[in-house]
N, C-alpha and C positions, 0 to 999 in steps of 0.2 A: 089246632092250627098247624102243628108240625105234620100231622097225618096228610093234610091236603098238599103241603109242600113236598113231602116224601113221594106221594103219587105223581106229582108234576115232575120231580127229579127223575124218577124211574121212567116215565113216559118220554121225557126229553132224551135221556141216554139211549133208550131203545130206538127212538126215531133217528137219532143222529149217528148211530153206529153203522159201520160198513158190514157187519156180520153179527152172528149170535154173541150174546154177552153172558159170561159166567154169572150164575146167581150170586156167588160169593162176592164178585166185583160190584154187583148192584147193591148188595147188602151194605158194603163198605161206604156207600155214598149217602145213605139215609140216616135219620136220627133214630127212629124206632126200629132197630134192627130185628127185633123179635117178631115184627109184623110183616116181614118180607113176603112170606107165603100168602098172607091175607091180601096184601097189596097187589101182588101179581095175579091172584085169582080175580080180584076186582077189575083189574085192567083187562084180563082175559075175557071176562064176562062182558065188559063194556064194549069191547071190539068184536065180539062174536058174531054180530049181525051187520057188520060193516064191510067195506071193500078191502080192508086189511084185517088180519087176525093176529093176536099174540099167541105164539106157539112155543112150547117147551120141547127141546130136543136134548136128551141126556140131562146135563146140568146147566144148559144154556137156554137163553130166551131171545126171541127175535120176532119182529113183525114180518108177516108174509102175506102176499096177495091171497084174498079169499079163494077157496077152491071153486066157488061159483063163477069166478071171473077168470081163473087161469086156464 
């Protein structure tokens, strides 16, 4: 149950942020801290074929408009 909640928390933070978010800050907000990499990869895959994509730049994550649309 906390896995689903963790994914929702990460998604909400990333959508609501004005800019890229440090991975360590994302990790601090979830219960299963050791799974942060897995969660982010799951979200990255989920959004890979949509109008926005989850992108990692350095040690920060953010949603960006799909390259197909920009």
